[in-house]
Each structure stands twice: as structure tokens, then as C-alpha cells.
C-alpha positions in Angstrom: 116.4 128.3 115.2 114.0 126.6 112.7 112.9 123.9 115.2 111.8 126.6 117.7 109.9 128.5 115.0 108.3 125.3 113.7 107.2 124.4 117.3 105.6 127.8 117.7 103.8 127.5 114.4 102.4 124.1 115.3 101.4 125.4 118.8 99.5 128.3 117.2 97.7 126.0 114.8 99.6 126.8 111.6 99.9 124.1 109.0 103.3 122.7 108.3 104.0 120.5 105.3 107.0 118.9 103.7 109.0 120.5 100.9 111.6 117.7 101.1 114.8 117.4 103.1 117.3 118.6 100.4 115.2 120.9 98.3 116.7 119.1 95.3 114.9 118.8 92.0 113.3 115.4 92.3 113.2 115.1 88.5 117.0 114.8 88.6 117.2 112.2 91.4 117.0 108.4 91.2 114.2 106.6 93.0 116.6 105.6 95.8 117.7 109.2 96.2 114.0 110.3 96.4 113.2 107.6 99.0 116.2 108.7 101.0 115.2 112.4 100.9 111.7 111.5 102.2 113.3 109.3 104.9 115.7 112.0 106.1 112.9 114.6 106.2 110.5 112.3 108.1 113.3 111.3 110.6 114.4 114.9 111.1 110.9 116.2 111.7 110.0 113.4 114.1 113.2 113.8 116.0 113.0 117.6 116.3 109.3 118.2 116.5 107.6 114.8 117.2 105.3 115.7 114.4 104.2 114.2 111.1 103.2 116.6 108.3 100.4 115.5 106.1 101.1 117.7 103.1 103.9 117.5 100.6 104.9 120.2 98.0 107.5 118.9 95.6 110.5 121.2 95.1 110.1 123.4 92.1 106.7 121.8 91.6 108.4 118.9 89.7 107.1 115.4 90.2 106.4 112.2 88.4 104.4 109.1 89.2 107.1 107.7 91.5 107.2 110.9 93.6 103.4 110.9 93.9 103.3 107.2 94.9 106.2 107.5 97.4 104.6 110.6 99.0 101.3 108.8 99.3 103.0 105.6 100.7 104.5 107.8 103.4 101.1 109.3 104.3 101.4 112.6 102.4 98.9 114.4 100.2 100.8 116.1 97.4 99.8 119.7 96.7 100.8 122.2 94.0 100.2 125.9 93.9 97.9 127.5 91.4 99.4 131.0 91.6 103.1 131.7 91.9 103.5 135.1 93.5 107.0 135.5 92.3 107.8 137.6 95.3 111.4 136.4 95.1 111.7 137.9 91.6 109.5 141.0 91.6 111.2 144.0 93.3 107.9 146.0 93.7 105.7 144.9 96.5 102.5 146.3 94.9 103.1 144.3 91.7 103.4 141.1 93.7 100.0 141.8 95.4 98.5 142.7 92.0 99.9 139.6 90.4 98.1 137.4 92.9 94.9 139.4 92.8 94.7 139.3 89.0 95.0 135.5 89.0 92.9 134.7 92.1 89.8 132.6 92.1 88.0 130.5 94.7 90.2 127.6 95.7 93.5 129.2 94.7 96.7 128.1 96.4 99.4 130.8 96.3 103.1 130.2 96.5 105.3 132.6 98.4 109.1 132.3 99.0 109.9 132.7 102.6 113.4 134.1 102.1 111.9 137.5 101.2 112.2 140.0 104.0 109.3 141.9 102.5 106.9 139.0 102.9 105.1 140.3 106.1 104.3 143.6 104.3 103.3 141.8 101.1 101.0 139.4 103.0 99.5 142.2 105.1 98.6 144.2 102.0 97.2 141.1 100.2 95.2 139.9 103.1 93.7 143.3 103.6 92.6 143.4 100.0 91.2 139.9 100.1 89.2 140.7 103.2 87.8 143.7 101.5 86.7 141.5 98.6 85.2 139.1 101.2 87.4 136.2 100.5 87.8 133.6 103.3 91.3 132.4 104.0 91.7 128.8 104.9 94.4 126.3 105.4 95.4 124.0 102.5 94.0 121.0 104.4 90.6 122.7 104.8 90.6 123.6 101.1 91.3 120.1 99.8 89.3 118.0 102.4 
């Protein structure tokens, strides 16, 4: 289940952030609904993982001043990607890799959609090319600190 996977990721030092509880478009929610979404996510993660993420990525990359302030009030740093791989949309793996490489520059944050069964192959090909180009891969926290 997802809790077991998340515990493994934490154990192996992978970074876990918040995407929200519902995945709803925050731009369509009231301030109370946004607060409740944060509250549910925080409670669920604490109950299941005894963990508090430090990073928040707003669903769909949509946010406003209230979302930013609420995330900060709850101890999150809000992050947004600089490159959307569009792996969910692009049928050809090589084109996904090329899309990222063409837009890549130092400090880039790349968005991938996890529900793509090809993601391990895409990431393997991309990481191989990045290493050949002598890029250093770091966590988001390392990048923004």
C-alpha cells in the first residue's frame, strides 16, 4: 500500500512532500476548503507515517496568496516545477527525455507524473544522459536551501 511505500522511501532517504489531500484545484476551493485539505493531509501523514513533509507542490501548479500563506503557516515551503516532462501525455519515451533535456538548465525542477508505468525506463534514460553531461542530481531541499 502507499503507506508502506512511503515508509520505504523515507527510510532510504528519499524526499517526500505534499501535493495536497484531495488533489483538487485549489483555485476552485474556498479558504475553508483549502485549510481543511491541508489539515486532512497533515493528519493522515502524521497518523500513517509519523512524519511531517517540508515541501508543498500545489495541485496543477495553481496557487494564490492565501495558499502560499497557509502552506507557510503550516511549515511548508511551496515549490513549483520549471520543466513539465509531460510523460503522462507523450506516448514516445525518447521524446519525453528530449523534452526535458532541451529545456534543462542548472537548478531545474522537473515534474513527472507517477501514474506512468514507463517512468522507470524514462528516468533511467534521462539520468544516464544527465550523468554523461556531468549534471549533479540533488533533492529539491538541497536545491532551494
